N, C-alpha and C positions, 0 to 999 in steps of 0.2 A: 504493500500500500504506500509506504513512504517512498519507495523507488518510483512508483507511478507519479506521485505528487511532485517529486523532484524533477522528473522529466517534463511535466506540464509547466512548472515554474521556469525551467530552462527554455522551454518552447516560447513562453511569454516573453522572456528576456530577449529572445532572438527575433521576436516579431516587431522589429523596430520601426519598419515602414508604416504598417497599418496603425500600430499603436501610437506612434508619434503623431500621425495624422489625426487620430481620434482626439488625442490630448490637446493638440494645437487647435483643432476644429472646435473643441468645447470652449476655447478661449480662457481656459483655466490653468493657472499655475500657482505655486506657493506665493509668489510676489503679489499676485492678484488678491489672494486671500488676506495677506497682511494689510494691504491698502484699504480693505473694506472693513477693518475691525473697528475703526473709530466712529464716533457719532452716535446718535440715538438709534435704538434697535426696535423693530417689531418682530414678533415671533410668527412663524408659519408652520403649519403641519401638513406634510405631504403624505398621501396614502398611495401606495403603488404595489404592483405585483411584479416581481422579478421573473425573467423568462426561465431561470433555472428552477423556479417553483413550479412552473407550468409544464416544463419539459425536462425530464431527468437526463436527457442527452446533452444538456447544456453545462455540464460540470466544468469543462475546459474553459468556456466563456466566463464562468463565475470566477475562476482563478485569475483569468486575465483582467476582469473587472476590478478585483481587489488590488491587483498590481498597479493598474492605472490609477486607482484612488490614492495609493501611496505616492505616486509620482505627482499628484496634484491635479489630475484631470477631473474625474468624477462628473457630477451633474450640476450644472449651474443654472440659476434662475435670475431673471431680470425683470423687475416690475415696469409697467408702462402706465403713465399718467393719462387719465381720461379728461383731465381738466386743464392741464398745462402742456403747451406744445413747444417743440424745439423749433429751430429756424426753418425747417422744411414742412412745417405744419403738422408733423407727426407728433404723437404723444411723447413727452419727455421720458427718457429712460433712467431708471435708478441704477445703483451700483450692483454688480454681480454678487449673488449669494450662492452658497453651495450646500447641498444636502450634507448633513452631519451624521456621523456614525453609520456610514454605509456598510462598513465591514462588520461592525458589532451588531447591527440590526439584522441578525440572521433570521431568515424565515423558517417556519416549521417545515416538516417533511411533506406535508400535504399542501395542496394549492390554497394559499391564504394571503392575506394582506400584510404588508410591512408598513410601519409608520415611521417617518423620518422628520427630524426637526430641521428648520432652516431659519436663519436670522438675517433679516434685511436691514441695511443701514437706511435710516429714514431722514429725509430732508423736510423741513417744516413747510416749504412751498410746493411740495410734490402733488398735493391734492388727492383725488380719488384714484386708487389703482384699478384701472378698468381692464387690464390685460397683463399678460407676462410672456416673456420668451423663455424657452427652456432648451438647453443643449445637453445632449447625452454624450459624455466623453468616454463611455464604456464600449466594449466590443459587442455587446448584445443588447437587444431591445428590452424594454419593460413596459408594463401597462400602467399608465398614469390615471388614477381614479380621481383625485381631487387635490386642490391646494386650499387651505383655509388660513386666512390672516386674522390674527387676534389683536384687538385693541388698536385698530388703525385710527390715528388721531382724527376726530371729527366724524368718523364713519363706523366705529366699532368693529364688528366681525364682517369680513368680506370673504365670500366663498366662490371658488372656481370649480365648476363641475366639468371634469375633463373627459374621462372614459375613453382613452385613446392610447394606441401603441406609439411609443416614442423610440425610434431607431437611433443608432449612432449618428452623430451630427453630420458625418461625411456622406450619409445617404441622401441628404436633403440639399436642394439648391438654396432654400431659404430657411431661416430658423423657424422652429415650431412655435406657434403662438396660441394661447388660450385666453378666452375672455371671461370676465366675471359673470355671474349668473343674473345679470341685469337683462332686461328686454327692451329693445329699441326698434322702432320702424326706421327704415333707412334715413328718412328726412329728420329724424329725432336723434340720430347717433351723435354723440359729442364729437365736435370737429377733430380733436386730436386722435380719435379712433377711426375716423372714416377711411383713410387710406389703408390702414391695417385690415379693416373689414373687407374692402374691395380687393386687396392683394390676396387675402386668404381664399376668397371665392375664385379668383383667377388661378391660384395654385390647384384647387380642387378640380377645375375644369380641364387643366392641361392644355396641350396644343394638338391633340389628336394624332400624334405620331409615336412610333416606337413600341416595342414590346413592354408591357407592364411588368414590374418586378414586385416581389413580395412586400417591400416596404413602401411602395407607391400608395398615394392617397387619391388617385385620379379617377373621376367618374366620367364615363363617356359611353356612347351608344354604338351598337353594331347590330347587324342582322343575324339571323340564325343560320350561319354558314358553317357550323361546327358540329352538326349532328351525325355526320358520317364522313368518310373519305370519299373523294370523287371517284367515279368509275361507273361500271355498268349498272350496279345496284345502288347507286348513291341516292340518298334522300334529298329532296329538293331544298334549295335555299329559301328560307321563309323570311319575308320582309323585303320591301323595295323591288318587288318583281310581280309576277302573276300570282304569287302566293302571299297575300298581305299578312302581316303579323306585327305584334308589338315588338319593340326593340329590346335587346338584352345588353348587359354590360360588356364593354369592349375590353379584350385582353391584349390585343396587339400581337398575338402569336403569329409566327411566320405563315405565309400562304402556302398551300400545297403546290408541289412541283407539277403534279398532274393537271391541276386546274387552279389557277390563281384566284378564282372566285371563292374557293373554299379555304377555310382556316385549318391548319393542321390540328390534329387531335392529340391529347395527352395519352400516354400509355395507361393502362388500368392501374399499374403500380403507383402512378403519380396522381391518381384521381382526386386526392384530397388537397393537392397543391394548385389547383386551378385558380387563376387570379380573380380576386375581387379586392376592392380597396380594403386594406388590412383591418380596419375597424368594422367591416361588414362580415368578417369571418366568424365562424362559430366560436363562442366563448369556451374557455377551458373546461367549464363544468359540463357543457353539452357534449364536448368531445369525450370527456371522461365517462359520460353515460353510454358511450359507444354507439350512439345513433348513426353518426357518420361512418364510423369504422364498420359497423354491422352492415350498412348498405353496400359499402365497397366490397366487403368480404362476400356478401351474398352474390354480387355480380361477378367478381373475379375468381373466387375460390369455390364456393358452395355450388353455384350453378353448374359448372362443368363436371364436378365430381358427382352431382346428382344425376346428370345425364348418363354418366358411366354406370352409376348404381342402377338406375331404372332399366338400363339395357340388360342388366343381369337378372332382372325380376320380371314378372308378368306385366308390371307397369300400369295396372288398372285396379280401381276399386270395383268390387262386385255387388256390395250392398251398403246401405247407409251406415251400418255399424262399423264398417271398415274406416269410414271417415271419422266416426266418433272415437275410434281407437287412437287417433292422433292426439286426442285430449286425455285419454284414459291410460294409454300405455306408451305412446311415442311411436317412432318408426324404426324397425329393426335394420341394422346395418352390418354387413360382414366386416370382420375385424380389419382386413387390409384396406377396405374402402374407408372405414372409420378413421384409420390413421392418416390417410391422405386428406380427409375432410378437415381434420383438426390440426394438421401440421402448420406451425407458424402462428397459431393463435395464442395470445396471452390468456392466462386463466380467467380474468374477469370477462374478457370478450367471448371466450369459449363458453362460459356459463350463460352469458346474456344471449348469444346468438343461437347456440345449439341446445342449451339446457339439458346437458347429458346426464345419464345415470350410469351406474357401474356395469350394467348389463349391456352396454353398447347400444342402447336405444337413444336416438336423438330426435330433435325437432318435436319434442313433446310440448304441445301448445296448451295454453290455458283455455278453458272451455268458453267459447263465445257466448255472450249473454242471450243471444237469440235461441239457443238450445239449452240454456242452463236450467230453466224451470220445467220445460216440456220438450222432449226430443222431436215431437212430430207436429207441433202447432204451426211451424213455419209453412206447412203444406196447405193450410186452410186458405180459402179465398179471401176471408176477412183480413188475414195478415198480409197476404199478397197486396191487397188494396191499401191497407193501413200504412205500409212502408212508403207509399207515394206521398203521404202526409207527414210521416214521422220517422222516416228512414234516413238513409245516408244521402239520398238525392231527392229531397222534398221540394225541388224548385222547378219541376217540369210539368206537373199536372195542370191542366187548364180546363175551363168550362167549354163544353161543346155548344157552339152557337149556330151551326148549320149541319143538317143531316141530309144525306150521308156526308161524312167528312170530306172536305175538298182539299186537293193538293195545290200548292203554290209553285210547283215546278213548271218550267216552261214547256208547254205541250209540243212546241215545235221540235224540241230535242228529246223529250221524254215521253211523248204521247199522252195517253189518258192515265193519269196517276190517281184519280179520284177513287175513294173507297167504294167497294162493291157491296157493302153491308146494306141489307134491306130492312124495312120496318118489321116485317114478319120474323126476321132473325132474332130480334130482341124484345118483341112485344110480350113474350112470356114472362119476362123479368121486370116489367115496368110497373108492377103493383096496380094494374088496372088502368093506367094512364096510356094515352096515345103518345107517340113520339113528339108530336107538336105540343101537347100539354106538358110533357116532361121538359121540353126545351123552354117553354114559356115560364115554367115554375123554377127554372134554373137548377134542375136536378140531374142533368146529364153532364158528365165530365169525360175527358179523354187524356190518355198518356200516348203521345204521338211521336214516334221516332222515324216515321216513314220518310218525310222529305229530307231529313238530315242525312240519312244513310243511303237512300236509293241511288244517288249519283255515283256512289263508290261501291255499291254492292257487287256488281259484276267483277270488279277488280279484287275485292276482298275475298269473294268466294273462289277466286283463282288461286288463293293460298290454301293452307290446310283448313281454314275456317269454312264452315258451311252454315250459313245463317240467313235470316230474313230481315226485311224492314217491317216493323210492327206498329199496329194501332190497337189500343185497348179502350173500349167504351165502358163507363161505369155509371151506376145510378146512386145518387145520394139517398139513403134510406131515412125513414122517419127517426131512427135512433141516432142519426148523425154519422153512421159508418157508411162506407162505400161498398158496393157490390158489383163485381165485374159481370158484364152481360155478354161480351163477345170479344174475341181476339182475332185480328186479321193479320195473316202472315203473307207478305208479298215478295216476289222475286222479279228481276228484270225479265222482259219477254225474251225467250230463247232466240228469236229471229232479229233482235235488235232493240235498242232503247226506244227508238221512235214508235215502236208498237205498244208502248205502255207497260203496265205491270200485270203480272199474273198473280192473282190473289185468292186466298182461301180462308174461310171463316171457321172458327172453333168455339165451342160453347161449353159452359160448365157441366160437369157430370160427376156423379158420386160413386159409381160402381163400374166394374168391368174394365174392358180395354179402353172405353171412352174416358174413364177417369184418368187412366195413364196418359192418354193422348192430351187431355186437358192440362195435366201437370207438365207435359213437355211444351205445350203452347205457352204456358206461363213462363217456363224456363227461357224460351227464346225471347220473350219480352224482357226478362230480367237481364239476359246477356246484352241486349241493346242498351238497356238502362245503365248497366254497370260500366260498359265501355264509354258511353256518353258521359257518365258521371266522372270517371277518372280523367278523361281527356279534356272535357269541356267544362263541366260544372266545377271541377277541382283545379286541374292544371291551368287551363286557359283563362277561366273567368276569375281566378284569384291570383295564382302565382304569376302568370305571364303578364296580365294586364297591369299589375301593380308595379313591376320593375321600372317602367319608364318614370313613374312618379317618384320612386326612390332616387333615381339618378338625377332627375331635374331638381328635386329638393336640395340635394347636396351641392349642385352646381350653381344654384341661383338664390337660395335663401340662407343667409348667414346664420350661424349658430345663435346669434342674439336676436334673430327675427322671431316674432311671436308665433308665426305659423310653422317655422322650423321646430320650435319647442313643442308645439301641439302635435305634429305629425311624426317626428322621428322615432318615438317609442313604438310606433306601429310599423316600422320598417326593419326591426331587429332580425338579423339572420336571413332576410328574404333573398338578398342577392346571392348569398353563399349557397343556400339550399337550391336556388334556381340554377346556378352554375354547376352544382353537383348533379342536379337532375339531367342537365345536358350531357354530362359525362357518363352516367350509368343508368338513368331511368328512361328519359324520352329520346335518347339517341337511337340511331339505327342499330337493330339487333339488341337493344337495351331491354331492361326488365319489363317495361310497359309493353313493348311489342311482343315480348315472349309470353305475356300473361293475359293479353286482351285480344278480343276478336278482330280488331282493326289491323293487327299485325303491322306490316311495313308501311301501311297507308295511314297510320295513326296521326302523325303530325300534319300530314298534308290535309287530312280531313278536318283537323282543328283550324287550319288556315281558312278552309272553306266556311266554317262556322263563324270565324272572326269577321268575315265580310259583313255580317249582320249585327256585330257587337255595337252596343250603344251605351256610352258611359252613363247617361242620365237614367237609363232603364235599370241600372244596377242598384238604384235606390229601392229599398224593399217596398214601400207603398206603390211606387210606379210599376214595379214588376208585378205585384199582385193584381193591380188594376189591368195591366196589359194582358195577363193570363186569364182575366175574367173571373177570378176567384174572389174578388172584392169589388165593392163599389164605393164611391165617395158618399159619405154620410156625416154631416156636421154633428149629429147627435150621438155618434158612436165614438168609442175610445180611439184616439189617434186620427179621427176624421174619416175612418174607413169602417165599412161593415163587411165582415167576411161572409161569403155565401156558404162556406163550409165552416160552421161556427167552431167545431172541434177539429181545428187544423193546427196541431201542436207547433210546428215550425213557424207558421205565420203568427199565431197568438203570442208565443214567446218572443219571436223575432221583432214584432212591432213594438213590444215593450222595450227591448234592447235598442232598437233604432231610435225610439223616441227619446230615451235618456241620453244617448250619444248626441243627438241633434241639439237637445237642450244644453248640454255641456259645451258643445262647440259654439252655439250661439252666445251663451253667457261669456265664454272666453274671448271670442272675437270682439264682442261689444266693449271689452276693456281697452282695446287698442284702436278700433275703427269707430269713430263717432258718426260718420256719414258715408254715403257712397263715393263721394269725392276722394276721401282718404284711400279707398280701394283703388281708384283710378290713378292716383298719384304715387302709389307705392311701386317704385321701379323694380325692386326685387320680385315682388309678387307678380307683376305683369310679365317679367322675363321668365319666371318659373312656369306660369300657366301657358305662355306662348310656346315655350320649348317642349313642355310635356305633350302638347298637342302636335306641334309641327315636326318634332324630331322623335320623341318617344313613341307616339302613335302616328308616325308620318303617313302611313297608308290610309289613315282616317282623318287627316288634317282638314279636309274640305267639307266635312260633315256639318250640316246646319245645326245639329242638336247640341254641339258643345256649348256649355255655359260661357258667356262672354267675359266673365270676371270683371264686370263693371259695377257691381253692387254688393252690399253686405250679404244679401240673400244668395247671390252666386257663390260667394266664398263659403258661407255656412253649408249650403247644400253640397258643394264639391268636396269639402273636407269631411263632411259626414259620410258621404259615399266612400271615400278613401278609407276612413277608419272602419266603417261597416264591413267592407270587403276584407280588410286585413284581419279583423277580429272575429265578429260573429258569423259572417258568411263562411269564412274558411273553417271555423270550428264546426259549423253545422255539416259541412260536406267532407270533413277530414276525420275527425276523431271517432266517428261511428263506423269507420271502415271495418275494423276488426270485430266490434260487437255484433254487427249485422252480417258482414261478409266473411268472417273467419270460418264460418261453416259454409263451405263452398256450394252445397246443393241449394242453399237459400239465395245466394247471389253469385251464380256462375258468371264467369267473364268470357267464356269461350264456348262455342258450339262446334262440334266436329262432324256432325252428320245431320242431314235433313230429316224432317218428319217421316217416319216409316210409311211406305205405301202398302195398302192391303195386299196380302199374298206374298210379300217379301219376307226374307229370313229375319230382317230387323223387326218386322211387324209381329212375327211369331214369337220372337224374343220378348217383345213388349207385352204380349199376352201372357206368357209363361213366367217371365222374370222381369217384372216392371222396374224394379230398383236397378237391376243390372243394365237394362236398356237406357234408363235415365242417366246413369253414371257414365255409360259409353258415349253419350251424346254431349255431355258437358266437359269441363276441364279434365284432362288426364291426371294421373297420379303426379307426374313431374310438374305439370302446370299448376296443380293444386298446392304442392309443397312450396314451389317458388312464390306463387301468388299470395298464399297465406303468410309466408315468412315476410314478404314485402309489406303487406298491409298491417301486420302486427308491429313492425318497426315504425311505420308512418303514423300509427294511431297512438303512439306513446307521447306522454309529456316528459320533458326534460326536467332536471332538478332545479335549473336556473330560470324556469319559466316565470314570466311576469304577466299577470292576468288583468283583464279589463277592470278599470277602477283603481289600479295600482301603478306605481312608478318604481323604477329600479333605484332611484335616488329621491329622497324626500326634499332635497335642496336643488331641484331642477330649475327653479326660478326664485328670485328674491321678491317677486311681486306678491304681496299678501292677498290681494283680491283674487289673483289667479289661483293661489294655493287654497283659498277658502272655496272657490268655485269647484276646484277639483275634489276637495274633501266632500263637498255636497254630492258630487257625481258618484264618488265611492259609496256613499250612503244609499243613493238611489240604486246602484248596482246590487247592493246587499238586499234591499227591499224587493227588487225584481226576483232575485234568487228565491226568497221566501215565498213569493206568490207562485212561482213555477212549481215548487215542491208541494204547495197547497193544492194546485190543480192536479198534480200527479196522484194525490190522495183521493180525488173525487171519482167515485166509481161510476158516475153518470157520464163521464168523459171517456168513452170506450176507446177512442183512438190514441189515448195517452199511454196505454200499456198493451192493449190488444190481447189476442189469444196466447201470445208467448210470455205474457206478464213481464214486459220489459218497459218500465217507465221511460218517457222521453226526457233525457237529461242532457242532450248535446248542447243546449243553450243555457245550462246552469253555469254561471260565470266562473265559479271557483273550482279548483281541483288540487289534488296532490300529484306527485310525479307518478309516472307509470301508465298503465293501461286502464283508464278509469271510465271512459265513455262520457265524460263531461268536461267542462272547463273551456273558457274563452280566453286564450292567450291574446295579448295585445297585437301580436304580429304573426305573419306567415313564416313560421320558423322550422317547420318540418313538413 
């Protein structure tokens, strides 16, 4: 041990070039410290996390850092006056001060904070310290949480909320600057801070050139040209072409030699090193939870070994109990395959991902809630319909306003795509009503995936997928539940798209082979819905559409801007999880393509759907009205009357939406007294202009964009952004495993068509209906991969911050803003209590259903892990 330490010290002594540069770059030496000892002092407290706390491979850097400290480098800080300017109109600089006791403030062996003292020389005419420079003279980075100044003459305590990685000073072209937790509109910024404010934003924007490095802090845009390598089977570039798409963060990686329009991809080994601005990366706690590592391992190690394993076994489930065995006993693995699967895993990751037992059974999953109380209730028609209102994709059902359902596809290209369902097909289930009467009473509803899928269905069915475009019509019963009346399964005409669709109808049945056929028809509907959910409701409509707002916010709204302070908590980890998704989830041959029916056409299909995306319609009240499930009513809560009164997602969601909007309105009113203040805010106008014209460049000319000319425009836009990041994402993400962890309830793939009478598949359906069902949906391999994936995606990390909470209680010094946020937190708590009260109401049958699974996805609070509840502030997994 001593020999190793000696070698490292000698190595540090020999690292004269880099080390000297770091010391000189920090501007610190022993003489500097001596000259700053005189005069009045104010104390400061610095809280940081050293990189060797977060990464145990950084021991070498830790020794170098201690050596640098002995030479007089270390970490220097320099206060900037917000009230007194130097000759160039910039705020006056104070004397350098240095962190004290860097060597002796040894961190614990676990990831934790270190507190350091710093003493600033104070001049009586300095005024308010509105910012500070910091230079890191060490060889490794650290995470700076905060600086707090005590007993500042005339101002008392002054706090700087930093929360940023600070790399060695040689990595930066300009010194790192942090501002006090004051809030200023651009026009109200103290003159001595204005240039600093503008220069910091310029640094964050960069110049749009070069490959980004780990320590860079640059936010910029690019198209989705990194989903695959170019070539015969390349995925199309999304954005700025015939395939419109939101923009993603630019990495600047080299272009492919085969086709310069494509960006080179990282190897799977480097999957966690994909560039995002350093402060957008997963925090150490989330990484230590192995969420990121588990995803990478699933893609690069477990998937290929599972393929080998399944090739050695029959590879199919024969009965539903075989699936239940995944929760009761795990999956048996031959010893040699087991060794390959577990090679290279650290023990915590090994336990987290594989949950092994001594008998070499692995992938033993926790029992999904949908089959926890009753193994068979998922098969009922009532549960099938209830999950359209209280499942993981409750944003699709709409009121049927015209019968039979009409297609919006262009008949010139797609022929007659209108539904072929007739009144006599459903009259039996209308409880004595005619179709016209049921329409007029607003009791007919539809889950319609036909138009979204039909243009791609011929190509999709050219892969291993065999599926349909589906329509399901339902009746709202007197007890508030929905009853499916008919399912229509459609295929492209075999002679060509211009000949329209070939459609067949299926009806509820309770016995014999007709019951089995009905169960399969429902499965095809759920396959459509599961694929649309993961790709559109989840990925596109939350993850992808939010990233441009994240980028634009950092490029144009200063950290002291009130809207930056409002929105930034709702951006945490989003850029990183999206970048990571492009590497292993939504990429060509990635986990999503491997586990969902759209296969290699998945992202292309999402581009097709994005053509109709409308920012304004992401507001929950607007969405509910558009889908016809609500009407405006001034006498109803939130100004809306739900046509399905027991619609758990909508009822809970409207309460969440309302309190978010109230909080946003109260907060914005503190800084904007009238509409003119909105129009005169140069940063706000630049932010909104760029979010539209660059971030969503393919939609920039749409007339529906808010003009950002009024307080109402600002409040509505910020409410939509926060709603998408928090409640909407929670509603479509954290129920994935509770509902879909039992794959027969939410299959994501169909591998063969409905059996024809007289075929061997039909005979199998008659004699062994469970086997026929399981041969139609996900295979064993697809099940294991898919369930592993959604179990990871459905987990909360230990560092999650939930709606109504902030990571720092000193995020602003404005008491009125703090009071408004405290009131918002109380409202969140009250909403949670009302949701739990509704879940106890036995008359609200859609809240628990036959599976006895209360709707908890919009309960704001949660603990870490697989809870099926909780609204994190941001899209962080």
